[in-house]
Structure formats: structure tokens, C-alpha cells
C-alpha positions as CSV (number, residue, x, y, z in Angstrom):
1,M,-12.6,-0.1,7.6
2,N,-12.7,-0.4,3.8
3,V,-9.4,0.7,2.2
4,T,-8.7,1.4,-1.5
5,V,-5.1,0.5,-2.4
6,E,-3.9,2.0,-5.7
7,V,-0.7,0.4,-7.1
8,V,0.4,3.3,-9.3
9,G,0.2,2.4,-13.0
10,E,-1.2,-1.1,-12.3
11,G,-4.7,-0.7,-10.9
12,S,-6.7,-0.5,-7.6
13,H,-7.8,-3.0,-5.0
14,E,-10.3,-2.8,-2.2
15,F,-9.7,-4.5,1.2
16,D,-11.5,-4.7,4.5
17,V,-8.8,-3.8,7.0
18,D,-8.8,-4.4,10.8
19,D,-5.7,-3.9,12.9
20,E,-3.3,-4.3,9.9
21,T,-0.2,-2.4,8.9
22,Y,0.7,-0.8,5.6
23,A,3.2,-3.7,5.1
24,D,0.2,-6.1,5.3
25,L,-1.5,-4.1,2.5
26,V,1.7,-4.4,0.4
27,S,1.6,-8.2,0.9
28,K,-2.0,-8.4,-0.1
29,V,-1.2,-7.0,-3.5
30,D,1.7,-9.5,-3.9
31,L,4.5,-7.0,-3.7
32,S,7.6,-6.9,-1.4
33,P,8.1,-4.0,1.0
34,H,11.6,-3.7,-0.3
35,E,10.4,-2.6,-3.8
36,V,7.7,-0.1,-2.9
37,S,6.9,3.1,-1.1
38,V,3.6,3.4,0.6
39,M,2.0,6.9,0.3
40,V,-0.9,8.5,2.1
41,D,-1.9,12.0,1.1
42,G,1.2,12.3,-1.1
43,R,3.6,11.5,1.8
44,P,5.4,8.3,2.5
45,V,4.3,6.4,5.6
46,P,6.3,3.8,7.6
47,E,5.2,0.3,6.6
48,D,5.0,-0.9,10.2
49,Q,2.4,1.8,11.1
50,P,-1.2,0.7,11.5
51,V,-3.5,1.5,8.6
52,E,-5.4,4.7,9.3
53,A,-6.2,6.0,5.8
54,E,-9.0,5.0,3.5
55,H,-7.0,5.6,0.3
56,V,-3.4,4.3,0.0
57,K,-1.0,4.6,-3.0
58,I,1.8,2.1,-3.5
59,L,4.6,3.3,-5.7
60,R,6.9,0.6,-7.2
61,L,10.5,1.6,-7.0
62,I,11.9,-1.4,-8.9
63,K,10.4,-2.8,-12.0
64,G,12.0,-5.5,-14.1
65,G,12.2,-5.2,-17.8
């Protein structure tokens, strides 16, 4: 399945996903699961859940500056 991953405020990425979790998607965009929330249809999803959505938003909770 082709999945679009939008890192809010930072851009989008496309991945071909097969039997992966939302945590795997977070890793693919070089982020830590400890610093983000994964959202599907405006709702947070557990990062250990298998990817079932074609569009995922990743919201960074911590950003250095």
C-alpha cells in the first residue's frame, strides 16, 4: 500500500508499506516516537498498530530552538 506521511510544518513523504507499524513510519522520517504523535483522520493512533491508512500526519511535540 502506498502511504503519504505528512510531517506537519516540514513536508510530506511517500512510502510503500507492507506489514509495518506507525512507529516504523516515524523511523522512516528520522524522528523518534518519543517526540511525536501519529494522527489518522485527526485522531491519535497507537504507534505499535499496523498501518491501515493511506494518509498519516505526524505532529512533532518537541522542537529544539
